C-alpha positions as CSV (number, residue, x, y, z in Angstrom):
1,M,43.5,97.2,162.8
2,D,46.0,98.2,160.1
3,K,48.8,98.0,162.7
4,E,47.8,94.5,163.7
5,L,47.5,93.3,160.1
6,L,50.9,94.7,159.2
7,A,52.4,93.4,162.4
8,A,51.1,89.9,161.5
9,K,53.1,89.9,158.3
10,S,56.1,92.1,159.2
11,A,58.5,91.1,161.9
12,K,60.1,94.5,161.8
13,F,56.9,96.4,162.4
14,A,55.8,93.9,165.1
15,A,59.1,94.5,167.0
16,T,58.6,98.3,166.6
17,L,55.0,98.1,167.8
18,K,56.0,95.9,170.7
19,E,58.5,98.6,171.9
20,N,56.1,101.4,171.2
21,P,52.4,100.5,171.0
22,Q,51.6,104.1,170.1
23,E,53.8,104.0,167.0
24,D,52.1,105.8,164.1
25,L,51.7,103.5,161.0
26,A,51.9,106.4,158.6
27,N,55.2,107.6,160.1
28,F,56.6,104.1,160.0
29,L,55.7,103.6,156.3
30,Q,57.3,106.9,155.3
31,S,60.6,105.5,156.6
32,V,60.4,102.5,154.3
33,P,62.6,102.8,151.2
34,A,60.0,102.2,148.6
35,T,57.8,104.1,146.1
36,A,54.1,104.9,146.8
37,D,53.0,102.2,144.3
38,T,55.1,99.6,146.0
39,L,53.7,100.5,149.4
40,E,50.2,100.3,148.0
41,L,50.9,96.7,146.9
42,V,52.3,95.9,150.4
43,A,49.1,97.3,152.0
44,R,46.9,95.3,149.7
45,F,48.9,92.2,150.5
46,Y,48.7,92.5,154.3
47,H,45.0,93.3,154.0
48,G,44.5,89.9,152.3
49,F,43.9,91.1,148.7
50,E,45.6,89.4,145.7
51,I,48.3,91.5,144.2
52,Q,49.7,91.6,140.6
53,I,53.4,90.9,140.6
54,C,55.2,91.7,137.3
55,S,58.7,92.3,136.0
56,Q,58.5,96.0,136.7
57,N,57.6,95.7,140.5
58,V,59.0,92.3,141.6
59,V,62.5,93.7,142.5
60,Q,61.0,96.5,144.5
61,L,58.6,94.1,146.3
62,I,61.5,91.8,147.2
63,C,63.5,94.8,148.6
64,V,60.6,96.1,150.7
65,A,59.6,92.7,151.9
66,D,63.2,92.1,153.0
67,Y,63.3,95.5,154.7
68,L,60.0,94.8,156.6
69,D,61.2,91.2,157.4
70,M,58.1,89.6,155.8
71,T,59.6,86.1,155.9
72,E,58.2,82.6,156.3
73,N,59.5,82.5,159.8
74,H,57.2,85.2,160.8
75,S,54.2,84.2,158.7
76,K,53.5,81.5,156.1
77,D,53.0,82.4,152.5
78,N,54.5,85.8,153.2
79,L,55.4,88.4,150.7
80,L,59.1,87.8,150.4
81,H,58.6,84.2,149.5
82,K,56.0,85.0,146.9
83,A,58.1,87.7,145.3
84,I,61.3,85.6,145.2
85,S,59.4,82.6,143.8
86,Y,57.9,84.8,141.0
87,F,61.3,86.3,140.3
88,Q,63.0,82.9,139.9
89,Q,60.2,81.1,138.0
90,R,58.7,83.8,135.8
91,I,61.4,86.4,135.4
92,L,64.8,84.8,135.1
93,P,63.9,82.2,132.4
94,S,62.8,85.0,130.1
95,W,65.2,87.4,128.2
96,S,62.7,90.3,128.0
97,E,61.3,89.9,131.5
98,T,64.8,89.8,132.9
99,I,65.8,93.0,131.1
100,K,62.7,94.7,132.5
101,A,63.4,93.6,136.0
102,F,67.1,94.6,135.6
103,R,66.0,98.0,134.4
104,S,63.8,98.4,137.6
105,T,66.8,97.8,139.9
106,E,68.0,101.3,139.2
107,K,65.3,102.7,141.6
108,V,66.6,100.6,144.5
109,F,70.1,99.8,143.2
110,Q,71.9,99.7,146.5
111,Q,69.5,97.4,148.2
112,S,69.0,95.1,145.1
113,W,72.8,94.9,144.8
114,K,73.1,93.8,148.4
115,L,70.4,91.2,148.0
116,G,72.1,89.8,144.9
117,L,69.2,90.7,142.6
118,V,71.5,92.6,140.2
119,H,73.9,89.7,139.9
120,E,71.0,87.3,139.3
121,C,69.8,89.5,136.4
122,L,73.3,89.8,135.0
123,D,74.0,86.1,135.1
124,S,70.6,85.3,133.4
125,I,71.2,87.9,130.6
126,I,74.8,86.7,130.0
127,R,73.8,83.0,129.9
128,K,71.2,83.8,127.2
129,A,73.5,86.1,125.3
130,K,76.2,83.4,125.1
131,A,73.6,80.8,124.0
132,S,72.0,83.2,121.4
133,P,74.3,86.2,120.8
134,Q,71.8,87.5,118.2
135,L,69.9,88.9,121.1
136,L,72.4,91.7,121.2
137,G,71.8,92.6,117.5
138,E,73.5,91.5,114.3
139,P,77.2,92.3,113.8
140,I,77.6,95.6,112.0
141,K,79.7,94.1,109.2
142,N,76.7,92.0,108.2
143,S,74.2,94.8,108.5
144,T,74.8,95.8,104.8
145,A,73.5,92.6,103.4
146,N,70.9,92.5,100.7
147,A,67.4,93.7,101.5
148,D,66.0,90.4,100.4
149,D,67.7,88.7,103.3
150,S,66.1,91.0,105.9
151,D,63.0,88.8,106.4
152,E,65.1,85.7,106.9
153,D,67.8,87.3,109.0
154,Y,65.8,89.1,111.7
155,E,68.0,91.7,113.3
156,G,67.5,90.4,116.8
157,Y,66.6,87.1,118.4
158,K,64.7,84.4,116.5
159,P,62.1,83.0,118.9
160,N,61.6,79.2,119.0
161,A,58.7,77.5,117.2
162,R,56.7,77.1,120.4
163,R,56.9,80.9,121.1
164,R,55.9,81.7,117.5
165,L,52.8,79.6,117.7
166,F,51.5,81.8,120.5
167,D,53.0,85.2,119.6
168,L,53.9,86.0,116.1
169,N,54.8,89.6,116.9
170,W,57.2,88.8,119.8
171,K,60.4,90.8,119.8
172,P,63.3,90.7,122.3
173,E,63.6,93.5,124.9
174,D,66.2,96.1,123.7
175,L,69.3,96.7,125.8
176,T,69.3,100.3,124.6
177,T,66.5,101.0,127.0
178,L,68.8,100.6,130.0
179,S,70.4,103.5,131.7
180,L,74.1,104.1,131.2
181,Q,74.9,102.9,134.7
182,L,73.2,99.5,134.2
183,Y,74.2,99.2,130.5
184,E,77.9,99.7,131.3
185,L,77.7,97.2,134.1
186,L,76.1,94.6,131.8
187,M,78.6,95.2,129.0
188,Q,81.6,94.8,131.4
189,A,80.2,91.5,132.5
190,M,79.7,90.3,128.9
191,N,83.3,91.2,128.0
192,K,84.5,89.4,131.1
193,H,82.4,86.2,130.5
194,G,83.3,85.8,126.8
195,V,80.3,86.9,124.9
196,P,81.3,87.1,121.2
197,S,83.0,90.5,120.7
198,E,81.3,91.2,117.4
199,Y,77.9,91.1,119.1
200,V,79.0,93.2,122.0
201,A,80.3,95.8,119.5
202,A,76.9,95.6,117.7
203,S,75.1,96.4,120.9
204,L,77.4,99.2,121.8
205,C,76.9,100.6,118.3
206,N,73.1,100.5,118.6
207,Y,73.3,102.2,122.0
208,T,75.5,105.0,120.7
209,K,73.2,105.5,117.7
210,K,70.2,105.8,119.9
211,W,71.6,108.1,122.6
212,V,74.3,110.1,120.9
213,F,73.9,110.2,117.1
214,S,70.1,110.4,117.0
215,S,68.7,113.9,117.3
216,S,65.1,112.6,117.5
217,G,63.5,111.4,120.7
218,E,61.2,112.4,123.5
219,E,63.7,115.0,124.7
220,A,67.1,116.1,123.7
221,L,69.8,114.8,126.0
222,K,72.2,117.2,127.6
223,K,75.7,117.5,126.2
224,K,77.2,116.1,129.4
225,Y,75.2,112.9,129.3
226,Q,76.1,112.3,125.6
227,K,79.7,112.8,126.5
228,D,79.5,110.3,129.4
229,I,77.9,107.8,127.0
230,L,80.5,108.1,124.3
231,E,83.3,107.8,126.8
232,A,81.8,104.7,128.3
233,V,81.2,103.1,124.8
234,E,84.8,103.7,123.9
235,R,86.0,102.0,127.1
236,L,83.7,99.0,126.5
237,L,84.5,98.4,122.9
238,P,86.6,95.2,122.4
239,D,90.1,95.6,120.9
240,E,89.6,93.4,117.8
241,I,90.2,95.2,114.5
242,G,87.2,95.5,112.2
243,L,84.4,95.1,114.6
244,L,83.0,98.5,113.6
245,P,83.2,100.0,110.1
246,C,85.8,102.7,109.7
247,T,83.2,105.2,108.7
248,L,81.3,104.7,111.9
249,L,84.4,105.1,114.0
250,F,85.1,108.4,112.2
251,Q,81.5,109.5,113.0
252,M,82.2,108.7,116.6
253,L,85.4,110.7,116.4
254,R,83.7,113.8,115.0
255,V,81.1,113.7,117.8
256,A,83.8,113.1,120.4
257,I,85.6,116.2,119.2
258,Y,82.4,118.2,119.3
259,L,81.5,117.0,122.8
260,E,85.0,117.7,124.0
261,V,85.5,114.2,125.5
262,T,88.6,113.3,127.5
263,S,91.9,112.8,125.7
264,D,91.9,109.1,126.6
265,C,88.6,108.7,124.8
266,R,89.6,110.6,121.7
267,N,93.0,108.8,121.5
268,G,91.3,105.5,121.9
269,I,89.0,106.2,118.9
270,E,91.9,107.5,116.8
271,I,93.9,104.3,117.6
272,R,91.0,102.1,116.5
273,I,90.7,104.1,113.3
274,G,94.4,104.0,112.6
275,K,94.5,100.2,112.9
276,Q,92.1,99.9,110.0
277,L,92.8,103.1,108.1
278,D,93.2,101.1,104.8
279,Q,89.3,100.7,104.9
280,A,88.6,104.4,105.1
281,T,87.6,106.9,102.3
282,V,88.9,110.4,101.8
283,K,85.5,111.6,102.9
284,D,86.1,110.1,106.3
285,L,89.4,112.0,106.7
286,L,87.7,115.4,106.1
287,I,87.2,116.1,109.8
288,P,86.0,119.7,110.4
289,S,88.2,121.7,112.7
290,H,87.1,122.8,116.1
291,G,88.6,125.0,118.9
292,Y,92.1,126.3,118.5
293,S,92.5,124.6,115.0
294,K,89.4,126.2,113.6
295,V,91.6,128.5,111.5
296,V,91.9,125.8,108.9
297,Q,89.0,124.0,107.3
298,Y,90.0,120.4,108.4
299,D,91.8,118.9,111.4
300,I,95.1,118.1,109.8
301,Q,96.9,117.1,113.0
302,C,94.2,114.5,113.8
303,V,94.8,112.9,110.4
304,R,98.5,112.9,111.0
305,R,98.1,111.1,114.3
306,I,95.8,108.5,112.7
307,V,98.3,107.9,109.9
308,K,101.1,107.4,112.4
309,V,99.1,104.8,114.2
310,F,98.5,102.9,111.0
311,Y,102.1,102.6,110.1
312,A,103.2,101.8,113.7
313,N,100.7,98.9,113.8
314,Y,101.1,97.8,110.1
315,S,104.9,97.4,110.3
316,S,104.7,95.3,113.4
317,S,101.7,93.1,112.3
318,N,101.9,92.6,108.5
319,V,105.2,93.0,106.7
320,T,104.5,90.9,103.7
321,D,101.2,92.1,102.3
322,I,101.5,95.7,100.9
323,T,97.8,96.0,99.9
324,G,97.1,98.1,102.9
325,L,100.1,100.3,102.3
326,I,99.0,101.0,98.8
327,A,95.5,101.8,99.9
328,V,96.7,104.2,102.6
329,A,99.1,105.9,100.1
330,D,96.3,106.5,97.7
331,L,94.1,107.7,100.5
332,I,96.7,110.3,101.7
333,E,97.2,111.4,98.1
334,E,93.5,112.1,97.7
335,F,93.3,113.8,101.1
336,L,96.3,116.0,100.1
337,A,94.5,117.1,96.9
338,E,91.3,117.9,98.9
339,V,93.0,120.1,101.5
340,A,95.3,121.8,99.1
341,S,92.5,124.1,98.0
342,D,92.1,125.4,101.6
343,I,93.2,129.0,101.4
344,D,94.1,129.1,105.1
345,L,96.4,126.0,104.9
346,K,99.9,127.0,105.8
347,I,102.9,126.1,103.7
348,S,104.5,124.2,106.6
349,T,101.4,122.1,107.1
350,F,101.0,121.3,103.4
351,V,104.7,120.4,103.1
352,G,104.5,118.2,106.1
353,L,101.5,116.3,104.6
354,A,103.3,116.1,101.3
355,E,106.4,114.7,102.9
356,M,104.2,112.2,104.7
357,L,102.8,111.2,101.4
358,V,106.3,110.8,99.9
359,S,107.2,108.4,102.7
360,A,103.9,106.5,102.4
361,S,104.5,106.1,98.6
362,M,108.0,104.9,98.9
363,G,108.2,101.3,97.6
364,V,104.5,101.1,96.8
365,K,103.9,103.7,94.1
366,T,105.8,103.9,90.8
367,N,105.3,107.6,90.2
368,S,104.7,110.9,92.1
369,D,102.0,112.3,89.8
370,G,99.6,112.5,92.7
371,I,102.0,114.7,94.7
372,Y,102.4,117.0,91.8
373,G,98.7,117.3,91.3
374,A,98.3,118.4,94.9
375,V,101.2,120.9,94.6
376,A,99.6,122.3,91.4
377,I,96.3,122.8,93.2
378,Y,98.0,124.4,96.2
379,L,99.9,126.8,94.0
380,D,96.8,127.7,92.0
381,K,94.8,128.5,95.2
382,H,97.7,130.4,96.8
383,R,98.8,132.7,94.0
384,H,99.9,135.3,96.6
385,L,103.0,133.2,97.4
386,T,106.4,134.6,96.6
387,E,108.9,132.8,94.3
388,S,110.9,131.5,97.3
389,E,107.7,130.2,98.9
390,R,106.7,128.5,95.7
391,E,110.1,126.8,95.6
392,E,109.6,125.7,99.2
393,V,106.3,124.0,98.3
394,C,107.9,122.3,95.3
395,Q,110.8,120.8,97.2
396,V,108.7,117.7,97.8
397,L,108.5,117.0,94.1
398,D,110.7,114.3,92.5
399,F,110.7,115.1,88.8
400,Q,112.5,111.8,88.0
401,K,109.5,109.9,89.2
402,M,106.9,112.0,87.3
403,S,105.3,110.7,84.1
404,P,106.1,112.5,80.8
405,Q,102.5,113.8,80.9
406,A,103.0,115.3,84.4
407,C,106.3,116.8,83.4
408,D,104.8,118.4,80.3
409,H,102.0,119.9,82.4
410,A,104.5,121.2,85.0
411,A,106.7,122.8,82.3
412,K,103.6,124.7,81.0
413,N,102.2,125.5,84.5
414,E,102.5,129.3,85.0
415,C,102.3,128.9,88.8
416,M,105.5,126.8,88.9
417,P,108.7,128.7,89.9
418,L,111.2,129.3,87.1
419,R,113.9,127.1,88.7
420,M,111.5,124.2,89.0
421,V,110.5,124.6,85.4
422,V,114.1,124.3,84.4
423,Q,114.4,121.2,86.5
424,V,111.3,119.7,84.9
425,L,112.7,120.3,81.4
426,F,116.0,118.8,82.4
427,A,114.2,115.7,83.9
428,G,112.2,115.5,80.7
429,Q,115.4,115.4,78.6
430,L,116.8,112.7,80.8
431,Q,113.7,110.6,80.5
432,L,113.8,111.0,76.7
433,R,117.4,110.0,76.6
434,D,116.7,106.9,78.8
435,T,113.8,106.0,76.6
436,I,115.9,106.2,73.4
437,T,118.7,104.2,75.0
438,K,116.3,101.5,76.1
439,E,114.7,101.4,72.6
440,V,118.2,101.1,71.0
441,Q,119.2,98.4,73.4
442,S,116.0,96.6,72.8
443,S,116.5,96.7,69.0
444,D,120.1,95.5,69.3
445,E,119.2,92.6,71.5
446,K,116.4,91.7,69.1
447,L,118.8,91.8,66.1
448,I,121.4,89.7,67.9
449,K,118.8,87.2,68.8
450,E,117.6,87.0,65.2
451,E,121.1,86.5,63.9
452,A,121.8,83.8,66.4
453,D,118.6,82.1,65.4
454,E,119.7,82.2,61.7
455,V,123.1,80.8,62.5
456,N,121.8,78.0,64.6
457,A,119.0,77.1,62.2
458,P,121.2,75.4,59.4
459,R,123.2,73.5,62.0
460,V,120.0,72.1,63.4
461,D,118.8,71.2,59.9
462,L,122.1,69.6,59.0
463,C,122.1,67.4,62.2
464,E,118.6,66.4,61.5
465,G,119.4,65.5,57.9
466,K,122.4,63.4,58.9
467,M,120.4,61.5,61.4
468,R,117.6,60.9,58.9
469,S,120.1,59.5,56.3
470,E,121.7,57.2,58.8
471,V,118.4,55.8,59.8
472,E,117.5,55.2,56.2
473,K,120.8,53.4,55.6
474,M,120.3,51.1,58.5
475,S,116.7,50.4,57.4
476,K,118.0,49.4,53.9
477,K,120.7,47.1,55.4
478,V,118.2,45.4,57.6
479,M,115.9,44.8,54.7
480,Q,118.8,43.4,52.6
481,L,119.8,41.0,55.3
482,E,116.2,39.8,55.6
483,R,116.0,39.1,51.9
484,E,119.4,37.2,51.8
485,C,118.3,35.0,54.8
486,S,115.0,34.3,53.0
487,M,116.8,33.2,49.8
488,M,119.3,31.0,51.7
489,R,116.4,29.3,53.5
490,K,114.7,28.5,50.1
491,E,117.9,27.1,48.5
492,I,118.5,24.9,51.5
493,E,115.0,23.5,51.3
494,N,115.3,22.8,47.5
495,S,118.7,21.1,47.7
496,S,117.7,18.8,50.5
497,S,114.8,17.4,48.4
498,L,117.2,16.2,45.6
499,V,119.6,14.1,47.6
500,V,119.3,10.3,47.7
501,R,118.0,9.0,50.9
502,K,121.0,6.5,51.4
503,E,123.7,9.0,50.9
504,K,121.9,11.9,52.4
505,P,124.6,14.5,53.1
506,S,124.5,16.7,56.1
507,L,123.4,20.3,55.9
508,W,126.9,21.5,56.6
509,R,128.3,19.4,53.7
510,E,125.7,20.8,51.3
511,M,126.6,24.3,52.3
512,K,130.3,23.6,51.6
513,R,129.4,22.2,48.2
514,K,127.5,25.4,47.4
515,F,130.6,27.3,48.1
516,G,132.8,25.0,45.9
517,C,134.4,22.9,48.6
518,I,133.3,19.3,48.1
519,S,135.6,17.4,50.4
520,S,138.0,18.1,53.2
521,A,141.0,17.7,50.9
522,H,139.4,20.1,48.5
523,D,138.8,22.4,51.5
524,S,142.6,22.4,52.1
525,N,143.4,23.0,48.5
526,C,140.9,25.9,48.5
527,Q,142.6,27.4,51.4
528,L,146.0,27.0,49.9
529,K,144.9,28.6,46.7
530,K,143.6,31.5,48.6
531,Q,146.9,31.9,50.5
532,K,149.3,31.4,47.4
533,L,147.9,33.9,45.1
534,P,150.3,34.8,42.2
535,L,152.1,38.1,42.6
536,K,152.1,40.6,39.8
537,P,155.6,41.3,38.5
538,K,157.0,44.7,39.3
539,R,157.7,47.0,36.4
540,G,161.3,47.6,35.5
541,L,162.6,44.3,36.8
């Protein structure tokens, strides 16, 4: 009876049974690529019982129904149609349900890939991630916000109002629960389809923290698996600068060195660090040595490579802003002072670092006190050095660029070689001479300026006085003219009132009378008198 029931739903088993009526059902079911739980659901279905389809079993049900050819052409309301309808209507619209279904494809990956179920899950997840990128986690650069904002800015996805009405404790399904195979496939698709890179980086960071950095968990992962994860994460990280904090990248580098990842992975992390080295701290640079370089305390060569990456990228991308150059120069200075106390640090290595600091400080630092400080520490911790070796260490010093305080300390430093002490004293004398010269020049310039001011001051006062007197004279002349005009106007008015109305003279005649010229004949006589003035006799004639 079981054979007949299965044959009624499965075209594949019906064809097999038709060819061989004696076909054993148990042997046939063992050849089906499905788990025991899935086959139990299939058996319940063809026996007529209701089955519970969910996100964890729907993909496997679709795969086994396709394998058994349980289609509508063979029987109505068949298993394949039911499972696909559930997948499309109940799984794909939901972020969390899609993640669960996608996770279940790992058990039947080849078949679910051929049927397009993997692509359906990927498309659904990517569409939702582009619409709400917070589903991937908040960007790392915003994760250090104030604790007061944590309630308002939930670290994942904010469900809509309708969902909150029914489920206040709803949280999105975490992508970190996916296997490396599925997770890498999903992140590749997200990078390809333009999901915001800062959210992709946040998801990659969370995945790394959970499976590589975290030592807690149900069971410790093998070193090989951690290595594979870190290499995959480095490949998947977008190229934008600043997506991950510099400190986190250094943490990844330390783990990568410990796990002995491929050179491509390690170089990739070092390049990412180098591009934003100005954001690092000296603590980040203190990378413990491993392997062949374990003789020294810190991995100096790694730091040198990172610094080279910084300057190679900085010179080509930002040639005007020197803020980053100053920050890195200070960083190298602090690092040199830290490693100088390592008793196993070779002279050549220290001098190489010091020369790198000299190059880094060129044009951005006014003095070389930091270099001297590191040299002083190195000489103090390596008192076994010979005089010539001490001189080799001190070759990186430029006493002309050291402050008077640093020169004074160097002159009294018993670890300094004698030749260098002489050079320090000579440099101090030169600095003193330059200081005195500058002071004298400054005093002379000040004195000349004061004398010039004194000479120019009377001239300015004299000019101002002349101008003031001229203005006063002009004002007096104007006032005098106004008074004369006023007096003439009054006299004219008085004289016009005394003249008889019949022989009323003209205004011009009256004015001539005032001046002593009554008639025109008299006018002529007046003019002649003025022209024929008597000459004074000359003496001696």
